[in-house]
C-alpha positions, 0 to 999 in steps of 0.5 A: 267244245261240242257242248258249247256248240250245242248250247250256242246253236239252240238260241239260233233255232228259237227263231222258229217259234215267232216264225211259226206263230206268224204263219197263224196270224192271218189264218186264225179263223181257219185253224183246224184245232184250238190255239192251245192244241195247235201250240202244243202240236208245234211245240211237240215238233219244234223242240225235238227238231231243234235238239236234233239240228243242234246235235248235228251242228255240234257233232258234225260241224254242219251249217245250221242254215243247210239243216234249216232251209230244207226242213222248211218244206217239211214244216209247210206240209205240217202247217197245212195239216193244222189250217183249213186253207187250200194249197195256194193260200197256205203256200202264199202265207207260209212263203211270205212269212219265211221271206220276212223272217230272212231279214232279221237273219241278215240283220243278225249277220250284220250285228255279228259282223260288228261284234266279231269281225274276224268270225265267219257267217257259218257260226252265228254267235249266241249274242247275234242269235238272240238279236235275231230272235228279238227282231223276229219277236218285234216283227211278230208284234208289229204284224199281229194287229194288221194281220188279224184285223185286215189281212185275215179277211182277204185270206178268208174271202179271196179265192183266186189261185193265180193271185195267191201264186203271184205273191208266192213268186214275189216272196220267193224272189226275196227269200232266195236272194237273202239265202244266197246273200248270206255272207260267207266271211264277215271280212267282205262286209267290212270292205270299204262302205259295204257294211253300211250299204249291206244294212241299207240295202236289206232295210230297203228290200224289207220295206219294198217287200212289206210295201208290196204286201200292203199293195196286194192287200189294197188290191185284194180289198178293191177286188172284194169290194167290187164283187160286193158292189156287183152283188148289191147291184144284182140284188137291186136289179132283181128287186127292180124286176120284182117291182115291175112284176108287181106293177104288172100284177096290179094292172092285170088284177085290176083288169080282172076285177073290171071284167069279173062282172061280165063273167058273173053275167055270163055264168048267170045266163048259163045257169038259167039255161042249165048249161052246167058244162059251159059253166065248168068250162068257163070257170076252168078257163078263168082259173087258168087265167088267174094262175097265169097272172099269179105272183108267188110270194116266197117270204115277207122279206122284199130282197129275198123274195126278189131273189127267189123270183129271179132264180125261179124265172131263170130255172123255168127258162132253163127248163128245170123242174122246180119244187120249192118250199120256203118258210123263213122265220119272221122277222128275219134273224139274219143279215139280209146281205148274208142271206141273199149271198147264201141263197143266191150262191146256192141257187146259182150253183144248183141251176148251173149243175142242172144245165149240165144235163139235157132238158127233161132231166133237170130238176131242183128241189129246195126246202127251207124251214125252221125246226126245233124252234132255233134252227133254220134248215136248208136242203137243196137237191139238184140233178147234174152230170155227176162230174165233180172236182174234189180236194182235201178241203172239199169240192173245187170249182169246175170253172176255175182252179180254186175252191168253189167260191159259192160253197166257200161263201155259203160256208162263211155265212153259215159259220157266222151264225154258228151253223154249217154247210155240208155238200155231197153227191151221188152219180146224178144228184148234188146235195147241200145241207145248211144249218143256221142257228137262230 
């Protein structure tokens, strides 16, 4: 009898396999290990666990659900060790998958009640367990494409903890309800029209939950699109300001050219008089005037040049001592939008860090240069007050509860080009080192 219970319990635990696979669909780009190694780690955990749970069920007649549901907490922390996600996003994905997986369980109970109306829910038959496994695999196949094609981008880009926690609450409601709604006796399901109502209600609840996830995706997509449009708008505004500055520069240089002949006449007159001191003074004043009208070209790319000029003006207005050396490859081998996002976030974070100190102590050094012929190295050093918030995934924003959006965006851009971002700090300085493959 115990052997039969042991063998019949194993199919019920196989549902953990598609459930585990579903957790990685939308985090496929955030896996700490290769898919093969991750699968091996999951197998190394799930197989001994399944054997132990089946043994407890067979020997002590323990309800498998009472063994499985508390174990989900342990599985979550194991899941977090295999993905490079912050707590809110990892929890939202995990609880969402668990909530979806409770619906094949409920349909399996309905199927078991049809096959064995006199049985109880505590002993799901092997046929019903295989039915549940089949439904779980179908859900995995159905969600594989949308999760890896669409929802993955939301997971990678949306870093607003409150939004992710709201999905956790929604998923937890459906998860808790399905756990509490497990029929203790199949006789209750066969009362009146309860059987069809049970199936219809579960199907409707599943449709509502999936629809809520779709609406969440659409809402998140709109938020991200709005942020992207805002970034484009800011870049256009910077380019507009740069264009006006160029126009002003053209007007000023035209005036200088017009007045230059008067300076030549004055210098000739002073030279005839032998007044070298006045000549030096006039030349020094003229150089100072030229410097005041000068406009800096950091690179040949108009958008990036406008971006650098914009943040340079911001740094000057904040009393930040700047030392920038920008040498970008020509033509630019990267997406213009990716580079404006990367440098924009880098400079904005550095200037924000400098502003935590009083004027006179603020400085920002930035270097971008090509080395070894195939690598772009970007090194940033800025002063700041030394206060940071760090977690397992790296630095966290001091302005909101999540990861630093700027650092996350820079990391995503660098990884797109096979590069990396490394951030570190001392008591008074913050360092960011970026490498991009050309």
